[in-house]
N, C-alpha and C positions, 0 to 999 in steps of 0.2 A: 661804258655808258655814263653820261653825266646828267641825263635828264630822263624822267619817266613820269607818267601821269595815269591815274585810274579814277573811275567814278562808280559809286554805288548809290543809287537813288539820287538824293540831293547832296551827297558828300563827295567832294573832290579831294584827292590826295596827290601832292606833287613831291617828287623825289629829285633832289638837285645834287647828288654826288655823295660819296662816302666821307669826304673831308669836311662835312658840315653843310647844312642846307644853304646858308648864305655867306657870302664872302665878308661883307661888312655892312653896317648901317652908316649911311652918310647923313649927318644932321644938316638939314637944309631949313633955312628960315622960310616959313610959309605954311600953307595948309597941308602939303603933301611931303612924303619922305621917299627918296629914291631907293629902290630895292634892286640890287644887282646880283644876279645868280653867278655862281662860280663855274666857269668853263663852258657855258652855254653860248655857242657862236650863233646859232639860228634855231628857230622853231619852224618846223615844216610839216606839211601834210601831203601825202602820207608820211608818217614819222620815220625818222632814221632808224636803222637797225632792222630787227625782225618785224615784219609788217603782217598782221592777220589779213588773209585774202578777203575776208568778209568786209573790209573797209573799202575795197575797190568797187565803185559804183558803175563801172563800165569803161569802155575805151575812150569815151569823150569826157571823162572826169578831169577837171582842172587840178593841177598840182600847184602848191604854194610854198614859198620859202620866205620867212621873215627874219632877216639877219638882225643881230644886235645893233641898234641904231647908235649906241655909244662907241661901237668899234668900227662900224662900216657905214658907208654912204654910197649910193649909186652914182654912176656917171652916164654920159651919153653912149658909151661903148659897152655898157653892161649887157652880157649875153648869157644864154643857157645852152649847155650841151649835155646830152644824155648818152650813156654807153652801156651796152651789154658787157658784163664783166664775169669773171670766174674767181671766186674766193679760194685761195690756196692757204689752208690752215696747217701749220706744222710747228711743233715745239712751242706751242703757246702763242705763236705770232700769226698774223694774218696779212696777206698780200693780195691785192686786187689786180687781175690781169685783164686788160681791155681786149674785148673780142670784136665788137662791131658797134658803130655809132648809130643811134636811133634818131630819126628825124623829129624835129619839133615843129608842129603845125602852126602854133601861134605862141607869142610871148609878149608880155606887157609888164611894166613896172608901175605900181600904184604908190604914189608918195602922198602921205598925209601927215603933215607936221614933220617931226624929227624921224619917225619910223617910216619904213617903206616895205612893200611886199612885192615879190617877184612871182608872177603868175604865168604858167606855161602849160601847154597841152602836148605831151609826147605822143607820138604815133606808135603805140604799143600793140594795139589789137587786143586779143584775149590774153589776160594775165594768168599764167599758170603757176602752180606751186613749184618752188625752187628757183624762180626767176631772180636774178641778181643784177642790180643796176647801180650805176654811179651817175650822180647829178653834179655837174661842174658849173658853178656860177663865176664868171670872170668879169673883169672891168669894174672892180670895186675900189673904193678909196678907204684906207684904214690900216688895220694891223696886217692884212694880207690882201693881195689883189684877187685871189681866188678862194672859193669855198668848195670843198668836195664833200658830198653827202652820199652815203651808201645805203642801199635798201636790199633786203632779201625777203621775198614773199613766202609765207608758209600758211598752211591750213591747220589750225590748232584743234578744230573740232571735226575734221574730215572723217576720222575713224568712227566717231559717234554717228555721224550722218550716214556713213556706209553701212554700219551695223543696223541702224534703223531702217534703211532702205531695203536691205536683204530680208529683214523680219516682215516688213509690210508686203514685200513681193511674195514671200512664202504664204502669207495669209490670203492674199488676193488669188494666188494660183490655186490654193485649196478651195476657195470659194467658187471659182470658175470651174474647177474640176468636178464639182458636184452637179453641174449642168450636163449630165451624161449624154442626153440626146444630141448635144452639139458635137460630141466626139465619137460616140459609138455607132450612130446611125446617120446616114445622109439625109439632109433636109430636102423635102420635095419643093418643086417650084411653086411660088405663090401664084394664086389665081388672079385674074384681072380685078375681081371684087376686093380681094385682100390688099391689092396695091392702091386702093382708094381710101386708105386710112383705117380699114378694118383690122382688128386685133386677132391674130391667129395663135391659138395655144400650141406650144411645142412640147413642153415637158408633161403637163397635166391635162390630158384630153377630157377627163371627166370633170363635172362641175361640183361634185360632192367630195370633200377631202377630210379625212380624219388623221390627226397628227398626234404623236407622242412627245413632241419637242416644242419648245417655245419659238424655234426658228423655222421658217419655211422659205424655200427658194423655188421660184417659178421662172420658166423661160418662155418668152413670147416673141412673136414676130409682128412688126407693125411698120408699114411704110408711112411714117409720120415724122414731123419735126421734133415732137416731144411726147412722152408718155408718162402718165401720172397714175398712182394707185392710192386708194383710200380704204382704210380698214374701219368697218363698223361693227360694234359689239352689241349683242342683244341683252338688255337688262332684264331684271326679274319682272318688271311691269310690262314687258313686251316691246318697249320702245328701243330703237337703235340709236346708239351714240357713237360719234366718231372718236377713234383713238388717234390723237395727233402724233405725227412723226413716227407712225408704226410701220411705214413702208419706205423703201429706198430703191429707186429705179436707176439702173446703170445701163447706158447705151453702148452696145458693142458694134462691131462691123456687120454689114449685110442686114441692117435693120433689125438686129436681134437685141432684145432687152432682157436683162436679168432683174427680177423683182424680188427684193428681200423683204420679208414680212416678220415682224416680231410680235408674238402673241403674249399678252401680259398675264393672263389667268387661265388656270385649268378648268375643265368642265364648263366651258362657255361656248356659245354659238356665235360665229362671226360671219360677216358678209364682206367680200373683197370686191370693190368696184374700180373701174378704170375710166380714164378720160385721156384724150389725145388731141393734138393740134396738127392740122394738115400742113404739108409743105408749102402750099400756096398762101396760107394765112397762119404763120407759125405762132402768133401770140393769141389766137382765138382758140381756147381749149373747149372741146366739145365732149360731152359724156358718151360712153360706149355702152353697147348692150351686153358686153361680156360681164359675167358675174361668177364668182366662186363662193361656195358656202362651206365653211370650215368649222369642224368640231375638234376641240382639244380634249384629250382624255385625262384621266387622273394621274398619268405619269408625268405630265407637264408640271413644271415648277411654278409657284406663285411669285412672279417678279415683284409685284406690288401687293399690298394688303387688300386694296379695293380700287375701283375706278375713280373714287373720290379722294384718293390719297393725295396729299399736297405735293408729293414727290413726282406726280404725273406731269408737273410742269417741266421736269428735266428728263422725261422719259423718251426713249426712242432714238431714231437715227438723226443725223445732221439735217438741219432745216435747209432745204435746197430751193432756190428760186428758179423760175422758168428760164432765166438767162443762162443758167448753167448748161442745160441741154442744148439750147439754141446756139451757144458759143462753143460747143464741143468740150466742155469742162467736166472731167470725171474726178470726183472726190474719192481718193483712195484711203487717206488717213488724215485725221481721225474720223471714223464713220459714225460714232455715237454723238448725240446732241450734247451730252454732258462731258466736259473737259476737266479733268482733275488738276489740282495744283501740282506744279513740278515742271520738269523738262518734257515738252510735248513736241512730237515730230509731225509736221504737216507735209503731206505729199499729194500733189494733184497732177493729172495728165490733161493736156490740152491738145485737141486735134487742130493743128495750125490752119489747115485749109478751111475747115468749118468756121473757126473763130474769125479769121480774116474776112471771109465772105459775109458773115453776119455783120461784121463791123462796117463793111462797105455798104451793105443794104440799109444800114441805119443812118448813113450820112444824109442830111437834108439836101434836097435838089438844088437849093441856092448855092451850096458849097460844092456839090459833086459836079456842077457844070463848069467850075473853074479848072482850066487846063493846067496840069502840073508839069513844069519843065525842069529838066535836069540842069541845075545851076549850082554854083558855089555859094549862093546866098543862103544863109540859114533859114530854116523853116519858119522862124518867128517873123521874118520880113517877107519870105516868099509866099506864105500861106496865111498865117493868122492875122497879120497886119496888112494883107493885100486886099484892096477894095474889090468887091465883086461887081458884076454888071448891073445888079439890081440895087446897088448901094452907091449913092452919089456922095463921095467923100469931099468935105469942104477943102478948099485950097489950103487953108492953114494946117489942117490935119495932115495932108499929103506932104507939105513942106516939113512938118515936124518929123514924120516918119522917114523922109529922105535924109534929114540931118542926123537922126539917130542911126540909120543904117550905115552912113558913111563913117561914123565915129566908132560905133560899138559892134559892128557886124563881125569883125574878126575875133572878138572876145566872147561872142555868144556861145553858150554850151548847148550843143545839139543833143537831144535825147538818143538813147540807143535801145534797140530791141523793138519789135513790132507789137509784142504782147507783154503787159505787165500784170502780175498778180500781187495784190497787196492784202496783208492782214491788218485789220483795224482793231487794235486791242483796247481794252479798258473803255468800252463804249465810244470808240473812235478817237480817244485822246492820244494814242500812239499808233504809228503806222510802221509796219515792217514788211519789206518786199521779199517775196519768195524768189529764190534764184533758180534759174534753169540749168540743169546739169549739161555740161558741154558734150560729154560722151554719150548722153541719153537725151537727145532733143525731144522736147515735148513734156518732160518731167520737171515739175517745179517743186522745190522742197525748201524746208526751213526748220531749224531747231529753235523753239521758243521757250523761254523760262517764264513760268507764270507763278506769281507770288500770292500770298494770302490777301494782299490788298485788292486783287482782281476778282475775288469771290463774288458771285452774283452779277458780274458784269458780262456783257456780250462780246463775242469775237466774231467779226464779219469778214468775209472774203469778197474782194472786189476785183474786177478785171478792167483794164484800161488799154486803149489802143492809141498811144501818143502820136503816131505818124498818120494814121488814117483819120483819127478824130482830132486833128490839129485845131479845128475850129471850135470843138466842144470837148475839152479835156476833162470830162466828168467821169467818175468811175461807175461801173455797173455792178451792183451787188448780186452775188450768186449763191452765197451760203452763209449760215449763221450757227454759232455754238454758244453755250452758256458755261461759265466757269463755276465749279463747285469744289468743296473741300474733298480731299481724297479719303478721309475717314468718316464718310457719311453712313457707313454700315449698310450699303445697298446690296442687292443681289448682284452677283458677278456678271450676269447677263443683262443688267439694267441698261 
């Protein structure tokens, strides 16, 4: 290897070979000095050699190769070929055996001054670990007529992600296993009244509950689009105050909801209230008549010193928006509102059918009336820049769009995936997409490293539908966390 690069915050480090970073300085009269690297024939993306699989943004990602302009120049016959290869390593040497050629959907050469860039889109589909490729660029003028670049894709953090997934799966299985009525007894058929948005208790039939633990799990059945729980605590003056983020509702199949409740103080009296939104009007949340009255005994721990403790700002479960349940998003990890500094594993499950239907229902009628046709034209020109029946596009605008389509249509990068989940870190200054596991469709995950610079900032989760919402590519926020230091000295169940 003759070239490597790394970045940490605002510091970039370049390594240009073991024989010295630079071949020579060429003294040139003028304002600039030419700097030539030793042995670097081209800079490409994805980089040559071992490629982290996390760098691949999907099957429609463009690949680029920028050869050294002092050694190579393009010609009219410059072409790109991609091959599946197998690396045979023996006795310290490597040899690439070509197996099959990969088709290249589009290819272009961008010339800007002396330098030039070769852009192409190989038809790879899903890139899996262990994939080995050879990229051959021919038709060049210079030291060689051809350039061969080799790639091998690897997952450097796959084991960490697998271990975290197994740990969170065990935690979630333990949580659901506590809902014994779901597994030990058959559920009776819901009445007609219960199917009209009424909440039916499944696990706790009585309204008075006394607990010896800070955690309470209830199972309910409700034929509704969303279900919400609110915990109220009785103060010494007799007034009730809401405990924010003390409840977390998880929607399962067959209209079953798991309601997690975190009780902060012992020897207190609580009231648990519910509200729901009907299937006919999913965004109109109406209060329910169902109430639970909870007493905590002296065996419960004091998670906070008092209800006026300043740490109550970070107390409880993740802050979930109504869009999470409406789009079939279940937050598996992290469940707590407070996220400590370090490496954090985010795991979400998305019910694809529910999410896509909710996205279609949110499309404005002016755009939903446009008939979508199967064509090779990219969505940018087929949908987003396509005039609707209710919009009279000026003649000049149509002419400009037609000119753009004829010139750049072949080089437009189409998005991939129907559902995107994005983490907006550091109050939205940095965005990291959660990846869907190919072997477990519907599970989106990501390992995120949070530093001390992120303390007291918010992490938000947003869902996007790039194909359905082509006319309005705005994210829908569904959850929120806050970053805090790991050595805050809080209760382990905080």
